[in-house]
TORROMI-932064 format. One line per 2 residues: number of its first residue (from 0); their letters; for each residue x, y, z of C-alpha. Coordinates in pm, 1 decimal. Last residue first. Example, Ala and Ser with C-alpha at 12.3 -4.5 7.8 and 13.67 -1.06 7.14 Angstrom:
BEGIN
1	sa	1367.0,-106.0,714.0 ~ 1230.0,-450.0,780.0 .
REM end
This chain:
BEGIN
594	ke	-5836.3,3635.3,-3964.7 ~ -5925.2,3997.5,-3884.2 .
592	gq	-5775.8,3970.7,-3534.3 ~ -5436.9,3887.7,-3684.3 .
590	ik	-5457.8,4203.7,-3892.5 ~ -5529.2,4409.7,-3578.7 .
588	qv	-5252.5,4237.2,-3381.8 ~ -4999.9,4312.6,-3656.1 .
586	sq	-5108.5,4676.9,-3672.3 ~ -5086.1,4713.7,-3292.8 .
584	ml	-4737.5,4568.4,-3290.7 ~ -4635.6,4801.4,-3570.3 .
582	sk	-4751.1,5106.0,-3373.7 ~ -4589.0,4989.5,-3048.9 .
580	pa	-4246.9,4939.0,-3206.0 ~ -4157.3,4575.1,-3272.9 .
578	sy	-3947.4,4296.4,-3126.3 ~ -4010.2,3920.7,-3103.9 .
576	if	-4359.3,3908.1,-3252.5 ~ -4447.5,3558.9,-3378.6 .
574	vd	-4689.6,3542.2,-3670.2 ~ -4875.8,3233.8,-3791.4 .
572	dy	-5002.7,3068.6,-4110.0 ~ -4802.2,3293.9,-4339.3 .
570	kk	-4858.7,3441.9,-4686.2 ~ -5150.1,3655.5,-4566.0 .
568	ml	-4905.0,3839.6,-4339.7 ~ -4732.8,4003.9,-4635.9 .
566	lr	-5052.7,4132.9,-4793.0 ~ -5164.9,4285.8,-4461.8 .
564	le	-4822.7,4445.0,-4406.9 ~ -4838.8,4604.6,-4750.9 .
562	pl	-5187.1,4742.3,-4680.7 ~ -5074.3,4868.6,-4332.6 .
560	pm	-4773.7,5059.5,-4460.5 ~ -4438.5,4931.6,-4326.2 .
558	sn	-4192.1,5128.5,-4108.6 ~ -4003.3,5417.1,-4271.5 .
556	pr	-3649.2,5307.9,-4179.3 ~ -3736.2,4939.5,-4202.1 .
554	wt	-3639.5,4689.9,-3931.3 ~ -3696.1,4319.9,-3988.5 .
552	lg	-3986.8,4097.3,-4091.7 ~ -3846.6,3746.4,-4082.1 .
550	dv	-3913.9,3417.4,-4253.0 ~ -3964.5,3062.1,-4123.2 .
548	rt	-4081.2,2762.2,-4324.9 ~ -3741.2,2655.2,-4461.6 .
546	yy	-3574.3,2668.7,-4118.9 ~ -3838.1,2508.9,-3898.9 .
544	er	-3725.6,2146.1,-3906.8 ~ -3362.9,2249.7,-3974.2 .
542	gl	-3303.0,2416.8,-3639.0 ~ -3503.3,2660.7,-3425.0 .
540	yy	-3178.1,2796.9,-3280.0 ~ -3067.4,2914.0,-3625.0 .
538	ri	-3405.7,3077.6,-3686.8 ~ -3374.4,3263.1,-3357.6 .
536	sv	-3026.9,3390.2,-3449.9 ~ -3138.1,3510.9,-3793.8 .
534	yd	-3437.1,3689.1,-3634.1 ~ -3207.7,3858.5,-3382.8 .
532	ig	-2960.5,3956.2,-3656.1 ~ -3235.0,4115.9,-3864.8 .
530	ss	-3120.3,4477.2,-3853.2 ~ -3290.7,4502.1,-3515.3 .
528	la	-3607.3,4661.5,-3375.3 ~ -3847.7,4519.1,-3634.5 .
526	dv	-3797.7,4153.1,-3551.4 ~ -4136.1,4010.6,-3652.7 .
524	il	-4102.1,3636.7,-3707.2 ~ -4331.7,3512.7,-3984.0 .
522	ls	-4422.3,3143.4,-3965.1 ~ -4522.4,2883.6,-4221.8 .
520	ks	-4675.8,2566.8,-4080.2 ~ -4515.6,2222.6,-4052.6 .
518	hs	-4288.2,2339.0,-3769.0 ~ -4595.1,2379.2,-3547.1 .
516	yn	-4602.6,2686.9,-3326.4 ~ -4647.3,2691.1,-2946.3 .
514	kq	-4362.4,2489.9,-2794.1 ~ -4111.7,2526.8,-3077.4 .
512	ie	-4188.4,2900.4,-3090.7 ~ -4136.4,2937.3,-2715.5 .
510	ka	-3808.7,2743.7,-2735.3 ~ -3686.2,2974.2,-3013.3 .
508	aq	-3777.9,3280.2,-2806.9 ~ -3587.6,3135.3,-2509.5 .
506	rl	-3280.4,3083.0,-2726.7 ~ -3303.6,3445.9,-2839.0 .
504	pt	-3347.7,3568.3,-2480.7 ~ -3032.8,3373.8,-2376.9 .
502	qt	-2818.0,3488.2,-2669.4 ~ -2711.3,3846.1,-2591.6 .
500	dp	-2505.0,3781.9,-2276.8 ~ -2312.6,4085.0,-2152.6 .
498	vv	-2016.9,4178.9,-2375.3 ~ -1703.8,3972.8,-2438.9 .
496	fk	-1427.7,4151.7,-2628.9 ~ -1505.1,4503.4,-2507.5 .
494	da	-1543.1,4374.7,-2149.3 ~ -1197.2,4221.2,-2178.9 .
492	ka	-1046.0,4566.1,-2231.3 ~ -807.8,4561.1,-1934.9 .
490	vi	-712.9,4195.9,-1981.6 ~ -653.3,4227.4,-2354.6 .
488	lg	-468.3,4558.6,-2311.9 ~ -246.7,4411.5,-2041.9 .
486	sf	-157.0,4119.3,-2266.8 ~ -62.1,4350.8,-2554.4 .
484	si	130.2,4587.9,-2328.3 ~ 314.9,4294.9,-2169.4 .
482	fl	401.4,4165.4,-2517.4 ~ 525.4,4505.1,-2639.5 .
480	va	733.2,4561.9,-2324.2 ~ 887.6,4214.8,-2349.5 .
478	cv	975.7,4261.3,-2716.7 ~ 1138.0,4600.1,-2648.5 .
476	vk	1331.3,4453.2,-2355.5 ~ 1450.7,4161.0,-2566.7 .
474	fs	1583.0,4397.3,-2834.8 ~ 1756.9,4607.3,-2566.3 .
472	kn	1922.5,4295.7,-2423.2 ~ 2067.4,4180.8,-2751.9 .
470	im	1936.0,3974.3,-3038.2 ~ 2226.0,4095.6,-3254.8 .
468	rd	2273.7,3776.6,-3452.8 ~ 2086.7,3911.5,-3756.3 .
466	hq	1929.4,4234.9,-3631.3 ~ 1800.0,4313.9,-3979.6 .
464	tv	1626.2,3976.0,-3980.6 ~ 1414.3,4080.0,-3682.2 .
462	wy	1321.1,4422.9,-3819.9 ~ 1236.3,4280.9,-4162.8 .
460	vi	1026.9,4001.1,-4011.8 ~ 844.4,4258.9,-3795.8 .
458	la	777.5,4484.2,-4095.4 ~ 651.2,4184.2,-4292.4 .
456	vw	413.3,4095.4,-4008.8 ~ 284.0,4453.0,-4024.5 .
454	il	224.7,4433.6,-4401.5 ~ 60.9,4093.9,-4360.7 .
452	fg	-201.9,4215.4,-4112.7 ~ -337.8,4481.7,-4346.4 .
450	ap	-334.3,4240.1,-4641.1 ~ -528.2,3984.4,-4436.3 .
448	ai	-782.7,4254.3,-4336.5 ~ -885.0,4337.5,-4696.2 .
446	yr	-1189.2,4109.4,-4687.9 ~ -1298.3,4234.1,-4345.6 .
444	sf	-1273.4,4604.0,-4435.0 ~ -1453.1,4528.6,-4762.6 .
442	st	-1751.4,4371.5,-4582.9 ~ -1997.4,4493.5,-4850.4 .
440	ar	-1848.5,4752.1,-5084.6 ~ -2151.4,4983.4,-5030.5 .
438	aa	-2223.2,5009.1,-5402.1 ~ -2130.4,4645.0,-5458.0 .
436	gs	-2385.8,4513.5,-5211.3 ~ -2658.0,4731.7,-5366.0 .
434	eg	-2563.8,4632.1,-5721.9 ~ -2537.0,4259.2,-5659.3 .
432	fa	-2187.8,4120.7,-5622.3 ~ -1984.5,3919.6,-5875.6 .
430	gl	-1871.8,4157.8,-6150.7 ~ -1791.8,4500.0,-6009.2 .
428	ya	-1762.4,4405.9,-5644.8 ~ -1533.8,4116.4,-5738.2 .
426	if	-1333.0,4337.7,-5975.9 ~ -1276.1,4586.2,-5690.1 .
424	lf	-1181.6,4298.5,-5460.2 ~ -912.7,4175.9,-5699.2 .
422	gh	-772.4,4524.8,-5760.1 ~ -754.0,4600.3,-5388.4 .
420	ma	-594.8,4261.2,-5326.0 ~ -332.6,4318.2,-5597.7 .
418	ii	-231.2,4655.0,-5449.6 ~ -202.4,4505.1,-5101.3 .
416	fm	-9.4,4207.9,-5242.2 ~ 237.3,4442.2,-5412.4 .
414	ip	307.8,4604.6,-5076.7 ~ 324.3,4257.1,-4921.6 .
412	pl	593.3,4155.3,-5173.7 ~ 807.9,4473.1,-5141.2 .
410	it	866.4,4458.2,-4765.3 ~ 1026.0,4118.5,-4691.7 .
408	rr	1254.8,3991.4,-4965.7 ~ 1315.8,4324.3,-5139.1 .
406	ik	1359.1,4498.8,-4805.7 ~ 1624.8,4241.3,-4714.2 .
404	sq	1847.2,4401.6,-4977.1 ~ 1954.5,4293.4,-5326.5 .
402	li	1692.7,4492.6,-5517.7 ~ 1746.1,4784.3,-5281.2 .
400	ns	2112.0,4829.4,-5367.1 ~ 2156.7,5118.9,-5128.5 .
398	nw	2048.4,5465.6,-5238.1 ~ 1681.1,5381.5,-5187.8 .
396	nk	1723.2,5275.2,-4826.9 ~ 1525.0,5562.9,-4674.7 .
394	li	1278.0,5555.3,-4962.8 ~ 1206.8,5185.3,-4904.0 .
392	lf	1179.2,5233.3,-4528.3 ~ 935.2,5524.2,-4577.7 .
390	is	728.9,5311.2,-4815.0 ~ 700.0,5044.8,-4545.6 .
388	ii	601.3,5296.6,-4277.3 ~ 332.3,5438.9,-4508.3 .
386	lg	198.8,5091.8,-4587.2 ~ 180.0,4998.9,-4219.5 .
384	il	-15.0,5317.7,-4147.4 ~ -241.7,5256.5,-4448.0 .
382	ly	-320.2,4899.5,-4338.6 ~ -393.1,5014.5,-3985.0 .
380	pr	-633.7,5285.9,-4104.3 ~ -959.0,5114.7,-4002.6 .
378	gl	-1220.0,5377.5,-4094.9 ~ -985.1,5510.4,-4363.7 .
376	tq	-995.4,5173.5,-4540.6 ~ -1372.5,5157.0,-4497.9 .
374	sl	-1410.9,5506.3,-4647.3 ~ -1184.8,5422.3,-4940.3 .
372	ms	-1369.0,5102.3,-5031.3 ~ -1703.4,5281.1,-5001.5 .
370	kl	-1588.0,5566.7,-5227.7 ~ -1447.3,5324.8,-5484.8 .
368	iq	-1771.7,5125.3,-5495.0 ~ -1984.6,5442.1,-5506.4 .
366	pv	-1784.5,5576.9,-5802.3 ~ -1814.8,5238.5,-5981.9 .
364	vd	-2194.7,5228.7,-5934.8 ~ -2301.7,5233.1,-6299.6 .
362	fn	-2033.8,4980.9,-6398.5 ~ -2201.9,4710.7,-6188.6 .
360	wt	-2144.7,4419.9,-6427.4 ~ -2442.1,4270.7,-6615.2 .
358	di	-2289.0,4306.1,-6964.5 ~ -1973.5,4137.8,-6832.5 .
356	pq	-2149.2,3807.5,-6772.0 ~ -2137.9,3731.5,-6396.4 .
354	la	-1828.0,3646.6,-6192.7 ~ -1892.9,3393.8,-5919.2 .
352	is	-2078.0,3388.2,-5586.7 ~ -2061.0,3078.6,-5373.7 .
350	fn	-2153.1,2731.7,-5497.4 ~ -2457.8,2531.0,-5394.4 .
348	lg	-2401.1,2184.3,-5251.6 ~ -2595.6,1937.5,-5466.6 .
346	nq	-2426.9,1616.9,-5355.3 ~ -2236.9,1511.3,-5665.3 .
344	nc	-2153.3,1870.5,-5761.0 ~ -2016.9,1946.7,-5411.9 .
342	yk	-1811.9,1625.9,-5407.9 ~ -1666.9,1707.4,-5749.2 .
340	nw	-1583.5,2060.8,-5636.6 ~ -1404.6,1916.5,-5331.5 .
338	im	-1194.9,1679.3,-5539.9 ~ -1113.5,1952.7,-5794.4 .
336	mv	-1004.5,2190.5,-5516.6 ~ -792.3,1914.2,-5368.8 .
334	mf	-610.5,1873.1,-5700.5 ~ -570.5,2251.2,-5733.8 .
332	lp	-407.3,2285.7,-5392.3 ~ -197.3,1969.6,-5430.1 .
330	af	-55.7,2103.7,-5761.7 ~ 33.4,2448.1,-5624.6 .
328	hv	390.7,2342.3,-5544.3 ~ 427.1,2261.3,-5914.5 .
326	tq	435.9,2640.9,-5960.5 ~ 792.7,2643.7,-5829.3 .
324	ia	900.5,2372.9,-6072.3 ~ 761.6,2571.7,-6367.4 .
322	lk	918.9,2892.2,-6232.6 ~ 1259.2,2722.9,-6215.4 .
320	ra	1227.2,2604.8,-6574.6 ~ 1124.0,2954.1,-6686.6 .
318	mk	1432.1,3103.1,-6516.8 ~ 1659.9,2849.6,-6688.2 .
316	iv	1495.9,2925.1,-7023.2 ~ 1547.9,3299.3,-6966.4 .
314	ss	1911.7,3239.3,-6869.7 ~ 1956.7,3028.5,-7185.8 .
312	vs	1815.2,3310.0,-7399.5 ~ 2085.3,3541.2,-7269.0 .
310	qi	2178.2,3801.6,-7008.7 ~ 1870.5,3820.4,-6786.0 .
308	es	2006.3,3900.0,-6440.9 ~ 1769.3,3816.7,-6159.8 .
306	qg	1723.0,4046.8,-5860.2 ~ 1409.2,4212.3,-5996.6 .
304	lk	1266.0,3865.3,-6057.3 ~ 1275.0,3800.2,-5682.4 .
302	sl	1021.0,4078.6,-5626.4 ~ 810.0,3940.0,-5908.7 .
300	wf	827.3,3595.3,-5749.0 ~ 733.2,3729.8,-5405.8 .
298	cf	426.7,3902.5,-5552.9 ~ 365.9,3583.4,-5750.8 .
296	fl	344.4,3386.8,-5425.9 ~ 98.1,3630.1,-5269.0 .
294	mp	-134.7,3610.9,-5569.7 ~ -103.2,3232.6,-5581.0 .
292	vf	-215.6,3227.8,-5213.4 ~ -493.6,3486.1,-5249.1 .
290	yv	-686.1,3330.2,-5538.5 ~ -732.5,2977.6,-5398.4 .
288	aa	-754.1,3153.7,-5062.3 ~ -1111.2,3252.1,-5152.8 .
286	dk	-1209.9,2897.3,-5045.4 ~ -1164.4,2970.7,-4676.8 .
284	if	-978.7,2768.3,-4411.0 ~ -896.8,2462.4,-4620.9 .
282	yp	-779.1,2702.4,-4892.7 ~ -536.8,2857.6,-4639.6 .
280	fl	-387.4,2507.5,-4578.9 ~ -288.1,2426.6,-4937.2 .
278	fl	-10.4,2677.5,-5011.0 ~ 162.5,2615.5,-4677.2 .
276	ff	106.1,2241.4,-4709.0 ~ 274.8,2199.8,-5046.6 .
274	ln	521.3,2468.2,-4936.3 ~ 665.5,2241.4,-4667.7 .
272	td	742.7,1984.5,-4938.5 ~ 1008.4,2208.6,-5095.5 .
270	ir	1087.2,2091.9,-5448.7 ~ 1395.8,2240.6,-5612.5 .
268	gn	1412.0,2530.3,-5858.7 ~ 1686.3,2735.2,-5698.5 .
266	wf	1424.0,2968.7,-5549.1 ~ 1278.5,2673.9,-5357.1 .
264	cs	1592.1,2506.8,-5223.9 ~ 1886.1,2714.9,-5107.3 .
262	ei	1710.1,3051.7,-5103.0 ~ 1383.0,2927.3,-4957.3 .
260	nr	1503.2,2651.4,-4728.3 ~ 1661.9,2890.2,-4477.7 .
258	ss	1321.3,3045.9,-4413.2 ~ 1292.6,3427.1,-4408.6 .
256	sl	1069.9,3580.7,-4674.7 ~ 888.9,3279.9,-4818.2 .
254	yi	836.0,3123.9,-4474.2 ~ 718.9,3442.3,-4304.1 .
252	lv	482.9,3526.5,-4591.5 ~ 326.8,3179.6,-4606.6 .
250	ga	275.2,3188.0,-4229.3 ~ 110.7,3529.7,-4260.7 .
248	ls	-129.1,3374.8,-4513.3 ~ -228.7,3116.5,-4251.7 .
246	ls	-277.5,3382.7,-3983.9 ~ -496.6,3600.5,-4207.9 .
244	la	-709.0,3298.4,-4303.7 ~ -751.8,3205.0,-3935.6 .
242	pd	-891.2,3552.7,-3861.9 ~ -1114.3,3539.9,-4174.1 .
240	af	-1277.7,3204.5,-4095.4 ~ -1553.3,3352.0,-3877.1 .
238	sg	-1661.5,3141.3,-3578.8 ~ -1629.1,3412.2,-3316.0 .
236	lv	-1344.5,3541.2,-3099.5 ~ -1171.1,3707.8,-3396.2 .
234	lr	-1503.0,3855.5,-3515.0 ~ -1617.6,4006.3,-3187.4 .
232	tn	-1287.1,4189.2,-3131.0 ~ -1264.8,4335.0,-3478.3 .
230	lt	-1090.1,4261.2,-3809.5 ~ -795.3,4493.5,-3875.0 .
228	li	-787.3,4568.4,-3500.3 ~ -755.1,4205.8,-3388.7 .
226	wv	-474.0,4121.7,-3630.0 ~ -306.2,4454.9,-3548.7 .
224	tl	-302.2,4361.3,-3180.0 ~ -185.8,4018.8,-3294.6 .
222	sa	148.3,4187.6,-3363.2 ~ 208.0,4184.1,-2985.9 .
220	al	198.8,3804.1,-2993.9 ~ 460.0,3810.5,-3272.4 .
218	lg	688.3,4023.7,-3053.2 ~ 630.2,3801.4,-2750.7 .
216	ml	718.6,3496.8,-2958.0 ~ 1033.5,3676.7,-3073.4 .
214	pl	1136.0,3749.1,-2713.4 ~ 1040.1,3396.3,-2596.6 .
212	cs	1244.7,3196.8,-2847.2 ~ 1564.6,3206.7,-2638.1 .
210	av	1366.2,3087.5,-2336.2 ~ 1263.9,2775.1,-2529.7 .
208	eg	1635.7,2697.1,-2555.6 ~ 1636.1,2513.9,-2224.2 .
206	vn	1415.8,2243.8,-2374.2 ~ 1686.6,2169.3,-2629.1 .
204	nq	1604.8,2209.6,-2997.3 ~ 1971.8,2234.9,-3102.2 .
202	ne	1919.0,2563.2,-3287.7 ~ 2212.0,2708.7,-3476.2 .
200	fq	2129.3,3076.5,-3451.5 ~ 2011.6,3363.6,-3670.7 .
198	vk	1797.5,3203.7,-3939.5 ~ 1682.9,2944.6,-3688.5 .
196	kl	1537.7,3227.0,-3476.2 ~ 1291.9,3321.7,-3748.6 .
194	eh	1178.6,2957.9,-3763.8 ~ 1140.9,2948.9,-3384.5 .
192	aw	943.5,3272.6,-3387.5 ~ 701.2,3095.6,-3624.7 .
190	vl	578.0,2942.7,-3297.3 ~ 368.7,3255.5,-3237.7 .
188	fs	155.1,3165.4,-3540.6 ~ 86.3,2826.1,-3383.1 .
186	ga	-66.7,3012.7,-3086.7 ~ -276.9,3216.3,-3330.1 .
184	ll	-404.2,2881.5,-3458.1 ~ -508.7,2808.5,-3100.1 .
182	mn	-687.5,3143.9,-3086.4 ~ -883.4,3078.2,-3405.8 .
180	lv	-961.3,2728.4,-3271.4 ~ -1114.5,2886.2,-2959.3 .
178	gq	-1341.6,3091.4,-3185.1 ~ -1423.6,2771.5,-3372.7 .
176	vn	-1527.9,2606.5,-3045.3 ~ -1760.3,2884.2,-2929.3 .
174	ln	-2111.1,2773.9,-3023.2 ~ -2127.9,2465.2,-2798.9 .
172	ft	-2301.6,2139.9,-2889.1 ~ -2307.8,1890.0,-2603.3 .
170	gs	-2122.6,1569.0,-2517.2 ~ -1762.9,1689.3,-2479.3 .
168	fk	-1651.7,1416.0,-2722.9 ~ -1900.8,1519.8,-2985.7 .
166	vv	-1848.3,1891.2,-2913.8 ~ -1473.5,1872.5,-2975.0 .
164	wa	-1489.7,1653.7,-3284.0 ~ -1768.4,1863.3,-3439.3 .
162	hf	-1568.9,2186.2,-3398.9 ~ -1260.1,2029.5,-3557.6 .
160	ma	-1476.1,1915.6,-3851.7 ~ -1642.6,2258.2,-3875.3 .
158	rl	-1294.9,2412.6,-3898.1 ~ -1212.4,2184.1,-4190.7 .
156	fp	-1555.8,2203.5,-4357.8 ~ -1451.7,2426.2,-4650.3 .
154	yt	-1721.2,2664.8,-4784.0 ~ -1930.4,2493.1,-5050.2 .
152	qt	-2260.0,2532.0,-4863.8 ~ -2275.2,2909.5,-4858.6 .
150	vh	-2612.1,2962.9,-4685.8 ~ -2611.5,2667.0,-4443.9 .
148	tv	-2947.6,2599.8,-4276.3 ~ -3074.8,2371.2,-4554.7 .
146	dp	-2795.3,2121.9,-4494.0 ~ -2896.3,1849.5,-4736.5 .
144	id	-2991.7,1497.0,-4621.7 ~ -3087.5,1303.0,-4938.5 .
142	lt	-2841.9,1485.5,-5162.6 ~ -2564.5,1468.6,-4905.9 .
140	pl	-2415.1,1699.8,-4644.3 ~ -2084.6,1575.1,-4495.8 .
138	hn	-2096.1,1309.9,-4223.4 ~ -2155.1,1276.2,-3847.6 .
136	ye	-2528.1,1355.0,-3872.3 ~ -2592.6,1578.4,-3569.4 .
134	fl	-2240.3,1701.0,-3491.5 ~ -2150.9,1723.1,-3860.3 .
132	yr	-2462.9,1936.2,-3919.7 ~ -2386.4,2152.0,-3615.4 .
130	ap	-2038.1,2220.6,-3750.8 ~ -2178.5,2299.8,-4097.1 .
128	pl	-2438.6,2538.5,-3945.2 ~ -2192.3,2733.8,-3724.6 .
126	wn	-1981.0,2900.8,-3995.3 ~ -2212.0,3024.0,-4271.6 .
124	tf	-2555.1,3147.0,-4157.8 ~ -2532.0,3172.1,-3778.4 .
122	dd	-2172.3,3291.6,-3754.2 ~ -2238.8,3506.7,-4060.2 .
120	wl	-2473.3,3733.3,-3862.0 ~ -2243.2,3785.1,-3562.0 .
118	pn	-2215.2,3592.2,-3237.0 ~ -2236.6,3762.3,-2894.0 .
116	nn	-2171.0,3510.4,-2618.1 ~ -1793.0,3462.8,-2605.2 .
114	iv	-1708.6,3254.7,-2296.1 ~ -1460.9,3013.9,-2461.5 .
112	al	-1314.0,3289.3,-2679.7 ~ -1243.1,3499.4,-2371.2 .
110	yi	-1040.0,3216.1,-2217.6 ~ -845.0,3165.8,-2540.6 .
108	lp	-770.4,3539.5,-2548.8 ~ -647.4,3538.6,-2186.7 .
106	ll	-448.2,3216.7,-2252.0 ~ -252.8,3359.9,-2543.3 .
104	ma	94.0,3335.9,-2386.8 ~ 4.8,3004.7,-2221.5 .
102	is	-87.1,2842.9,-2553.8 ~ 243.0,2947.9,-2715.7 .
100	vs	433.0,2832.2,-2405.0 ~ 272.1,2488.0,-2419.8 .
98	fl	358.1,2442.3,-2789.4 ~ 719.7,2547.4,-2726.3 .
96	al	742.7,2302.3,-2437.2 ~ 597.9,2028.2,-2657.6 .
94	ef	857.0,2112.1,-2923.2 ~ 1145.0,2107.1,-2674.8 .
92	kl	1029.6,1781.0,-2517.6 ~ 1001.5,1618.9,-2861.5 .
90	gk	1346.1,1735.2,-2979.1 ~ 1491.6,1385.9,-2998.7 .
88	kr	1213.9,1131.0,-2963.8 ~ 1183.5,1091.5,-3335.9 .
86	kl	905.6,886.6,-3491.4 ~ 772.6,766.0,-3154.3 .
84	cg	587.2,1083.2,-3059.7 ~ 463.2,1142.5,-3414.5 .
82	fa	355.1,777.3,-3433.9 ~ 127.2,832.2,-3136.2 .
80	af	-2.5,1151.0,-3298.0 ~ -58.5,968.6,-3628.3 .
78	cv	-271.3,708.6,-3448.8 ~ -471.0,978.2,-3266.6 .
76	va	-512.5,1168.2,-3594.5 ~ -649.3,853.7,-3762.3 .
74	yf	-901.0,827.0,-3478.6 ~ -1004.5,1185.4,-3554.9 .
72	pv	-1027.1,1106.7,-3928.2 ~ -1281.7,832.1,-3841.5 .
70	ta	-1497.2,1077.5,-3642.8 ~ -1643.9,1248.1,-3950.8 .
68	sf	-1797.7,920.2,-4065.3 ~ -1830.4,864.9,-4441.6 .
66	ka	-2191.9,934.0,-4536.8 ~ -2155.5,791.0,-4886.0 .
64	ff	-1814.4,634.6,-4947.4 ~ -1623.3,747.4,-5256.0 .
62	ls	-1617.8,1128.2,-5222.0 ~ -1641.2,1104.8,-4843.4 .
60	ff	-1311.1,914.0,-4852.1 ~ -1133.4,1212.4,-5007.1 .
58	if	-1317.8,1468.2,-4794.6 ~ -1218.4,1311.3,-4462.5 .
56	fl	-857.3,1215.7,-4545.1 ~ -798.5,1568.5,-4672.4 .
54	ys	-944.1,1696.9,-4345.4 ~ -710.5,1475.8,-4140.8 .
52	va	-409.7,1581.8,-4349.3 ~ -492.0,1952.4,-4327.5 .
50	lg	-558.1,1952.9,-3952.1 ~ -231.4,1774.0,-3877.2 .
48	vp	-60.1,2011.2,-4121.1 ~ -202.8,2310.7,-3933.3 .
46	ay	-84.5,2156.7,-3600.9 ~ 273.8,2090.5,-3714.0 .
44	la	330.7,2397.0,-3931.3 ~ 461.2,2624.8,-3653.7 .
42	ip	729.5,2362.4,-3588.6 ~ 882.3,2464.7,-3921.8 .
40	sd	1015.8,2163.6,-4114.2 ~ 1373.9,2049.8,-4046.2 .
38	rk	1267.9,1709.4,-3908.9 ~ 1038.3,1633.2,-4198.4 .
36	lv	662.0,1658.0,-4171.7 ~ 398.1,1387.2,-4139.6 .
34	ar	461.0,1258.5,-3787.4 ~ 503.0,1610.7,-3649.0 .
32	ga	168.5,1699.4,-3804.6 ~ 13.1,1423.0,-3595.2 .
30	lf	180.0,1564.0,-3283.2 ~ 29.4,1907.5,-3343.3 .
28	ll	-307.8,1750.8,-3430.7 ~ -302.5,1566.1,-3097.6 .
26	ly	-219.7,1895.2,-2923.0 ~ -513.2,2061.7,-3100.9 .
24	tt	-745.6,1787.5,-2978.3 ~ -621.0,1834.2,-2620.6 .
22	is	-658.5,2213.3,-2642.8 ~ -1015.4,2187.8,-2771.6 .
20	fi	-1112.3,1906.7,-2531.9 ~ -993.8,2100.8,-2226.3 .
18	lv	-1158.1,2428.3,-2331.5 ~ -1486.5,2261.5,-2428.0 .
16	tv	-1498.5,2075.4,-2094.4 ~ -1430.5,2395.3,-1900.1 .
14	ev	-1704.5,2566.9,-2100.3 ~ -1954.3,2292.4,-2019.5 .
12	st	-1867.4,2308.8,-1647.8 ~ -1928.5,2683.7,-1651.8 .
10	ll	-1631.7,2915.8,-1658.7 ~ -1594.7,3194.5,-1405.2 .
8	rf	-1606.8,3543.6,-1552.7 ~ -1387.1,3766.0,-1767.8 .
6	gg	-1541.7,4046.7,-1971.7 ~ -1910.5,4129.8,-1984.5 .
4	dt	-2147.4,4047.4,-1700.3 ~ -2420.5,3787.7,-1749.2 .
2	tg	-2277.0,3562.4,-1484.6 ~ -2147.4,3207.3,-1476.7 .
0	m	-2122.1,2918.1,-1233.9 .
REM end
């Protein structure tokens, strides 16, 4: 049974099924990733790599076989998972125990994600439609069956693929699967504690050693407070890709700043297969990562460059050779991007915004862009606080050889990344957005959230690596207190995460329209008491049959003059009033009576 109250409540049978199938599918992906990766690879990469390989399998075969089934990659995952168990039995119990602990530590958030009932605008226009399409048609959109309900059709389908698997095997479409996936990916983020621990101890991967990872896992769990605050509670529990993007970029940062393989392998100009996946996976989450990942890498490279001694031409040539090998790690990313772009071109999927000719750029609103960016940064000051702490650490250690210190490896790169992200987003507002969207720096606080999270993760990595082998009792106590505070905050503020049900009346409105209005006729939905989110939700629930013939009349600050309203309503066969002030309702009824 369920209630309409906010916060925790009993799960319905459908929600229990979704929870079980989501965790089971993620476990299979974890084991599949184990089959692909080497023994010394980070355990935190297992599930993301399982996702990446299955999605790569899906889009590659979809390119050559029309309407390639989305469930075939799932069966491949099952086979890989079985092989992952048999490949090396040593360490399997430890890794499964670590996986289970990471899920258990985030169980309150996973539970809230399952019962989330207040989706945002982009949930209905960008993130839920591809999952529903795969659920209904079991293949990627094609020319003859396009997804007309999906606004940005070239966004990656990886999370939609996971969503479709879960709802197909659970038997009914549920909105909340991608929110649960965000939390499961957060669980994999906690497992990076094992990689940080490997820097300090010789790890034998015994089940009993899980306890030694707990303090660092608790510390990383506490850092998710910043992850939630830099985005917001509704967004991390919803279908948005941004939370998962932040986590995947944080994985890149942790690996580049602390892994044993980095100094001995990557920076010495040798191939590191883990980085193939680390650089590729964020792009499978959100296509903007094709800019962010190279940007983050070159911030690390510039930081490393400060340590290099350039004494001769041969040293420059040697450095250039190393850089060439390092950039080879981006080859899979750009190859996959070409494959996906080819599929999109073949099947008419429209591309997201791109830079416009420079003579159309929004130079006239530059002051408004900068003002909006600043106001949104100050509105969520977590990035600034982390930046201030980082600069303080740099100044404090200035007299030491800072270019050789751990600060260079951990703190400097995310600082440079923050600067680069601000510049990148400013250029995007200037040259890719419309004037009104640019002037208000649309969604800037969401776009900059990964940088805000990364600076705090970097501070944690610095603090942990500074302790070296000194993981003493006081360190464990601090980690325990932070984790308990984080968990207590989630439980205490659950009603802020999950509010009373907002979707039931919208579903009922959609059912009423389907019952009384033909999908072959054009329909105007009057939703004048909201920003348009209610109309967008209703149109989503109506489905593809209605989608292209339905428009909305949403809130206007000065209402709508009767002559303008009359002209608008002439374009439609019918009008459905969902919400309207009394005066507008009377005007609509009067015009309807004139027909």
